C-alpha positions as CSV (number, residue, x, y, z in Angstrom):
1,M,-71.5,39.3,-81.0
2,N,-68.9,36.4,-80.2
3,F,-68.4,36.3,-76.4
4,L,-64.6,35.8,-76.8
5,F,-64.8,39.3,-78.2
6,W,-66.3,40.5,-74.7
7,R,-63.6,38.3,-72.8
8,I,-60.6,40.2,-74.5
9,A,-62.2,43.2,-73.9
10,T,-62.9,43.1,-70.7
11,F,-59.3,41.8,-70.2
12,I,-57.6,45.1,-71.7
13,E,-60.1,47.6,-70.3
14,L,-58.9,46.3,-66.7
15,L,-55.2,46.0,-68.2
16,L,-55.5,49.3,-69.6
17,P,-55.3,51.9,-66.1
18,F,-52.6,49.9,-64.7
19,V,-50.8,50.3,-68.4
20,L,-51.6,54.2,-67.8
21,L,-50.2,54.3,-64.2
22,V,-47.3,53.3,-65.6
23,V,-46.8,55.5,-68.6
24,N,-48.1,58.3,-66.3
25,F,-45.6,57.5,-63.9
26,F,-42.6,57.3,-66.2
27,N,-43.5,60.6,-67.8
28,D,-44.1,62.3,-64.0
29,K,-47.7,62.8,-65.0
30,L,-49.1,61.9,-61.5
31,G,-48.7,65.2,-59.9
32,A,-46.8,66.0,-56.9
33,N,-46.9,62.8,-55.2
34,P,-46.8,60.2,-57.6
35,V,-46.1,57.2,-55.2
36,E,-49.3,58.4,-53.4
37,A,-51.2,58.7,-56.9
38,L,-50.0,54.7,-57.8
39,T,-51.0,53.4,-54.6
40,H,-54.4,55.2,-54.9
41,E,-55.1,54.0,-57.9
42,T,-54.1,50.7,-57.8
43,G,-56.1,50.0,-54.3
44,K,-59.1,51.6,-56.1
45,W,-59.0,49.6,-59.3
46,A,-58.4,46.2,-56.8
47,L,-61.9,47.2,-55.1
48,I,-63.3,47.8,-58.4
49,S,-62.6,44.4,-59.8
50,L,-63.2,42.9,-56.8
51,L,-66.7,44.1,-56.8
52,T,-67.1,43.9,-60.7
53,S,-66.4,39.9,-59.8
54,L,-69.3,39.6,-57.0
55,T,-71.3,41.2,-59.7
56,V,-71.3,38.2,-62.0
57,T,-73.2,35.5,-60.1
58,P,-76.3,37.8,-59.4
59,A,-75.9,39.1,-63.5
60,M,-75.5,35.4,-64.1
61,Q,-78.7,34.2,-62.4
62,L,-80.8,37.3,-63.0
63,S,-80.4,36.8,-67.1
64,G,-80.5,33.7,-67.4
65,Y,-77.1,34.3,-69.2
66,K,-74.1,31.6,-68.0
67,K,-71.3,32.4,-69.9
68,L,-70.9,35.8,-67.8
69,M,-69.5,33.4,-65.5
70,L,-66.4,32.8,-67.7
71,L,-65.6,36.4,-66.9
72,R,-65.7,35.4,-62.7
73,R,-61.9,34.6,-62.9
74,M,-60.4,36.7,-64.7
75,L,-62.0,39.9,-62.7
76,G,-61.0,37.7,-59.5
77,L,-57.6,37.2,-60.9
78,Y,-57.0,41.2,-61.9
79,A,-58.6,42.3,-58.0
80,F,-55.0,40.2,-56.4
81,F,-53.1,41.4,-59.1
82,Y,-54.5,45.1,-58.5
83,A,-54.0,44.0,-54.7
84,S,-50.6,43.1,-54.8
85,M,-49.4,46.2,-56.6
86,H,-51.2,48.1,-54.4
87,F,-49.3,46.1,-51.6
88,L,-46.3,46.3,-53.2
89,I,-46.4,49.7,-54.1
90,Y,-46.3,50.8,-50.4
91,W,-43.8,48.4,-49.4
92,V,-41.3,50.0,-52.0
93,F,-41.2,53.1,-52.0
94,D,-42.5,53.6,-48.7
95,Q,-41.4,50.8,-46.0
96,S,-38.2,50.5,-48.5
97,L,-38.9,47.1,-48.5
98,S,-38.1,46.8,-44.6
99,L,-39.8,43.9,-43.1
100,Q,-39.4,45.3,-40.2
101,Y,-41.2,48.7,-41.0
102,L,-43.7,46.7,-42.4
103,W,-44.5,44.6,-39.3
104,E,-44.5,48.0,-37.3
105,D,-46.9,49.5,-39.3
106,I,-48.7,46.8,-39.8
107,A,-48.9,46.5,-36.2
108,D,-49.9,50.0,-35.5
109,R,-52.1,51.3,-37.9
110,P,-55.8,49.7,-38.3
111,Y,-56.5,50.7,-41.7
112,I,-52.7,49.0,-42.7
113,T,-53.9,45.9,-40.7
114,V,-56.9,45.8,-42.2
115,G,-55.4,45.9,-45.7
116,F,-52.9,43.3,-45.7
117,F,-55.2,41.4,-44.1
118,A,-58.1,41.2,-47.1
119,W,-54.7,41.4,-49.5
120,L,-53.7,38.0,-47.3
121,L,-56.8,36.0,-47.5
122,L,-57.4,36.9,-52.1
123,I,-54.0,34.8,-52.3
124,P,-55.9,31.4,-51.6
125,L,-58.7,32.6,-54.0
126,A,-55.8,33.2,-56.5
127,V,-54.2,30.1,-56.1
128,T,-57.5,27.7,-56.0
129,S,-59.2,29.8,-59.0
130,T,-58.6,26.9,-61.7
131,Q,-60.7,24.2,-62.5
132,R,-58.3,21.7,-61.5
133,W,-58.4,23.1,-57.3
134,R,-61.8,23.4,-57.8
135,K,-62.6,20.0,-58.6
136,K,-59.9,19.1,-56.0
137,L,-61.4,20.5,-53.0
138,A,-65.1,20.1,-53.9
139,R,-67.4,21.5,-51.7
140,A,-65.0,23.2,-49.8
141,W,-64.3,25.2,-52.6
142,I,-67.3,27.1,-52.3
143,R,-66.6,27.7,-48.5
144,L,-63.2,29.0,-49.3
145,H,-64.3,31.5,-52.1
146,K,-67.0,32.7,-50.1
147,L,-64.2,34.7,-48.4
148,V,-64.5,36.7,-50.7
149,Y,-67.7,39.1,-49.2
150,I,-65.1,39.7,-45.9
151,I,-62.4,40.9,-48.3
152,A,-64.5,42.8,-49.9
153,I,-66.1,44.7,-46.9
154,L,-62.1,44.5,-45.7
155,A,-61.4,46.3,-48.5
156,L,-64.1,49.0,-48.1
157,V,-63.4,49.5,-44.3
158,H,-59.2,49.6,-45.4
159,F,-60.3,52.5,-48.4
160,I,-62.4,54.4,-46.1
161,W,-59.5,54.8,-43.0
162,M,-57.5,55.5,-46.2
163,I,-59.4,58.9,-47.2
164,R,-58.8,62.0,-46.0
165,A,-61.6,64.5,-47.1
166,D,-63.4,63.6,-50.2
167,Y,-65.9,60.6,-49.0
168,S,-68.3,60.5,-52.1
169,E,-66.8,58.0,-54.4
170,V,-66.1,55.1,-51.2
171,I,-69.9,55.9,-50.8
172,W,-71.0,54.4,-53.7
173,Y,-68.7,52.0,-53.7
174,G,-70.4,51.1,-49.8
175,I,-73.9,51.2,-51.6
176,Y,-72.9,49.0,-54.2
177,L,-71.8,46.2,-51.7
178,A,-74.6,46.4,-49.4
179,I,-76.9,45.8,-52.2
180,L,-74.6,43.0,-53.9
181,L,-74.4,41.7,-50.1
182,A,-78.5,42.2,-49.7
183,Y,-79.3,40.2,-52.6
184,R,-76.8,37.5,-51.4
185,L,-78.9,36.8,-47.5
186,V,-82.3,37.1,-50.0
187,R,-81.1,34.2,-51.8
188,T,-79.2,31.9,-49.1
189,Y,-82.3,33.0,-46.6
190,S,-85.6,33.4,-48.0
191,P,-86.0,30.7,-50.6
192,Q,-89.2,31.4,-51.4
193,L,-87.8,34.8,-53.1
194,H,-85.2,33.2,-55.1
195,F,-85.1,34.3,-58.6
196,Q,-86.0,31.9,-61.2
197,R,-82.6,30.7,-63.1
198,R,-83.7,31.2,-66.7
C-alpha cells in the first residue's frame, strides 16, 4: 500500500483526539472538571506523540524501511502542538492569561517548572524541523535535536508529578522511554553491538 496512505492515516489518528476533546468540551461530556480533563488529555497526547517520534529511528534502523523517517517530523510537530495546547489551556483557564500568576506558579510549583521548561525546549526543535533549517545548521542541527531525549525525560517527570492516584499508565510510559534510551545508549557507546542497516 502507498506510504502516502500511512502518512495521512497517522495525521488523522493524531488529530482525532484533539477534535474529540473539543467536541466533548462544547457538549459538556468531559466530566465534572472539563478543564482538568482537557489539560490531562492534551498533556498525555503530547507525551505519546513525543515517544512515538522517538520510536521512528529505532524502527527504521531495525527494519531497514527508511520511509518511516518521513513520519518523524509530523510526530514531533504533533508533540509540540499538544504540548502547546496543554500549556495554553492551563494559562487561559487556570491563570486567566495572567503573566504574574504564571511566573509565580512556575517559580513555586516544581512540576509546572519542569513542564514549562520542557515546552520551551520543544520550540527550537519545532522551528528548525524543516529541511531548510537542517541544511543550514548542518551538524549543529543533529546536536540540537538530541534535546528531544531530555525533553522526553522532563515531560515524563512532569506527568508523574501531576498524577495524584493511579500511576499505572505513566509507569508504562516510563518503561517505554527507558527502552528507547537504552537502545540509543547501546548504539552510541557500543559500536560492536550496532545493528546492521539493511
